[in-house]
Structure formats: C-alpha cells, structure tokens
C-alpha positions in Angstrom: 0.0 0.0 0.0 2.8 2.3 0.9 4.5 1.9 -2.3 1.3 2.5 -4.3 0.9 5.8 -2.5 4.5 6.8 -2.9 4.2 6.1 -6.7 1.4 8.6 -7.1 3.3 11.1 -4.8 6.6 10.8 -6.7 4.6 11.2 -10.0 3.6 14.7 -8.7 7.1 15.3 -7.5 8.3 14.6 -10.9 5.8 17.0 -12.3 6.9 19.8 -10.1 10.4 19.0 -11.0 9.5 19.5 -14.5 8.2 23.0 -13.6 11.5 23.7 -11.8 13.3 22.6 -15.0 11.1 25.1 -17.1 11.9 27.8 -14.5 15.7 27.1 -15.2 15.3 27.3 -18.8 13.2 30.5 -18.5 15.8 32.2 -16.1 18.6 31.1 -18.4 16.9 32.9 -21.3 16.0 35.8 -19.1 19.6 36.9 -18.7 22.5 36.7 -16.2 20.6 38.3 -13.4 17.6 36.1 -13.5 19.9 33.0 -13.8 21.9 34.0 -10.8 18.7 34.5 -8.8 17.7 31.0 -9.9 20.9 29.5 -9.0 20.9 31.3 -5.6 17.5 29.8 -4.8 18.4 26.4 -6.0 21.8 26.5 -4.2 20.3 27.2 -0.9 19.6 24.7 1.6 16.0 24.5 0.8 16.8 24.5 -2.8 19.1 21.5 -2.3 16.6 19.8 -0.2 13.9 20.2 -3.1 16.5 18.7 -5.6 17.2 15.8 -3.3 13.6 15.1 -3.1 13.1 15.4 -6.9 16.0 12.9 -7.5 14.6 10.6 -4.9 11.2 10.9 -6.5 12.7 10.0 -9.9 14.6 6.9 -8.7 11.6 5.6 -6.8 9.2 6.1 -9.6 11.5 4.4 -11.9 12.0 1.5 -9.7 8.4 1.2 -9.2 7.7 1.4 -12.8 10.0 -1.5 -13.5 8.3 -3.3 -10.8 5.0 -2.8 -12.5 6.3 -3.9 -15.8 7.5 -7.0 -14.1 3.8 -7.6 -12.8 2.5 -7.1 -16.3 4.3 -10.1 -17.3 2.7 -12.1 -14.4 5.7 -12.3 -12.1 6.0 -11.3 -8.5 2.4 -11.1 -7.9 2.2 -13.2 -4.7 1.9 -11.3 -1.4 5.4 -12.2 -0.2 6.9 -11.3 -3.7 5.2 -8.1 -3.8 6.4 -7.1 -0.2 9.9 -8.1 -1.1 10.0 -5.9 -4.2 8.6 -3.0 -2.5 11.6 -3.1 -0.2 13.9 -3.7 -3.2 12.4 -0.6 -4.9 12.9 1.5 -1.7 16.4 0.2 -1.4 17.1 1.1 -5.0 15.6 4.6 -4.6 17.8 5.3 -1.6 21.0 3.8 -3.0 20.6 5.5 -6.4 19.8 8.9 -4.9 22.8 8.5 -2.6 25.1 7.5 -5.3 24.0 10.3 -7.6 24.5 13.0 -4.8 27.8 11.5 -3.7 29.2 11.6 -7.4 27.8 15.2 -7.5 29.5 16.1 -4.4 32.8 14.4 -5.5 32.7 16.4 -8.8 32.3 19.5 -6.7 28.7 20.2 -8.1 27.2 20.1 -4.5 28.7 21.7 -1.6 
C-alpha cells in the first residue's frame, strides 16, 4: 500500500520537477541576473532539499515502474514477492539517490 501511494506522490514530484526545469530554462533565457537568482535559490539549503526530493522521486518512480512492468508479465504477484519487491524498490531509490548525490559532491557540483 505504501509503495502505491508513494508512486502517485512521486509522480506529482516529477511533475513539479519539470516546472523547476522550465523555470531554469526561462531564467537562463531571461539573462544573467535572472539566472543568478535561480542559482541562488536552488543553491540554498531549501533548494538542495527540493533537488534531493526530486531525485529521490525520480528513482523511486523508475524502480516502481520497472516493478509494474514485471507484474504486467505475471511475475512477482504473490503477497510475499510483492512485499519483497517493495523493499527492493525503496532500497534502489535510496541507493541511487545517494550515489548520484555522492558523485555530484565528489565532482564539486554540490557543496
């Protein structure tokens, strides 16, 4: 049940992420001042928290989407298998988000 609800919530998060991506493109087109303002907002602790949530949403939604594709082929539908795959999806989302942010930190993209 939790992963079903989270799948819907992360879908909304991805949509909001697309709006932030559009704001990035608009600020880039609007000139250096607007882009600097955008970078200042997204570089703040709140902006980084939003970006962390967006990346976690993306990876959870991806993992759960793959889980649903497996279900479409008729595999993993037993209660025990569904529970195990829900933990696998959560683990994947946490690991992938952590890996991406660790790589970004090592590359100096996140301070």
